C-alpha positions as CSV (number, residue, x, y, z in Angstrom):
1,M,10.8,-6.5,23.3
2,H,8.8,-9.6,25.2
3,A,9.7,-12.5,27.6
4,G,8.1,-14.9,28.9
5,Y,7.6,-19.1,31.0
6,G,4.5,-20.9,29.2
7,L,2.9,-24.7,30.8
8,D,1.3,-27.1,29.3
9,V,-1.6,-27.5,31.5
10,L,-4.4,-27.7,28.7
11,P,-4.2,-31.1,26.6
12,A,-2.9,-31.0,23.5
13,R,-1.4,-33.2,20.5
14,T,1.5,-29.9,20.4
15,H,2.2,-27.5,22.6
16,N,4.5,-24.3,22.0
17,F,6.4,-21.5,23.8
18,V,6.6,-24.0,26.3
19,G,9.5,-23.2,29.0
20,F,11.1,-19.9,28.8
21,F,10.6,-17.7,25.7
22,G,11.6,-14.4,24.1
23,G,12.5,-11.9,21.7
24,M,13.3,-8.6,20.8
25,S,12.6,-6.8,17.6
26,L,14.9,-3.4,16.1
27,K,13.5,-0.5,13.6
28,M,16.0,0.6,11.8
29,L,14.1,3.1,9.7
30,N,10.4,4.1,8.9
31,F,10.2,0.7,7.1
32,L,12.3,-2.1,7.9
33,E,12.1,-3.8,10.7
34,L,14.5,-6.1,12.1
35,M,13.4,-9.7,14.6
36,S,14.9,-12.3,17.1
37,E,13.0,-14.9,19.2
38,Y,13.5,-17.6,20.9
39,D,10.5,-20.1,21.2
40,G,11.4,-22.6,24.4
41,K,12.6,-25.1,21.4
42,R,14.7,-22.6,19.0
43,T,16.0,-19.6,17.7
44,N,14.3,-17.4,14.7
45,G,15.4,-14.3,12.8
46,G,13.5,-12.7,10.5
47,I,12.9,-8.9,8.6
48,R,9.9,-7.0,8.2
49,I,9.6,-4.4,5.5
50,K,6.3,-1.8,5.3
51,L,5.5,-0.2,2.1
52,F,2.9,2.5,1.6
53,N,1.6,2.4,4.6
54,H,0.2,-0.4,3.5
55,I,1.2,-3.2,2.4
56,S,4.0,-5.4,4.4
57,F,6.3,-7.7,3.4
58,L,7.3,-11.0,6.4
59,G,10.2,-13.2,5.9
60,G,12.7,-15.1,8.2
61,Y,14.3,-18.3,9.2
62,I,13.1,-20.9,11.8
63,S,16.2,-22.2,13.4
64,Y,18.0,-20.3,10.8
65,K,17.2,-22.7,8.6
66,Y,13.8,-22.9,6.7
67,F,12.0,-19.9,5.6
68,S,8.7,-18.6,6.3
69,G,7.5,-15.3,5.2
70,G,3.5,-14.1,3.9
71,A,2.6,-10.8,2.5
72,A,-0.4,-9.1,4.0
73,F,-2.6,-5.3,3.0
74,N,-3.9,-3.5,5.7
75,F,-6.7,-0.4,5.8
76,Q,-8.8,1.3,8.4
77,L,-12.6,0.7,7.9
């Protein structure tokens, strides 16, 4: 779980995480994680799947309307 309060004290065209924000994740199995957050404007949710300790897939819905996703390959040097 995480929570915080963001301020818009620096000049910028847009500001994210202004006001209260927070989120939580629930690791269901070793390879499956469910996530939900409030970013100060909207509520978002997603899922992360990790395969073979190196490949991760992330999918989520911004405001539970618009899909966002990605993939990553992780390794140690």
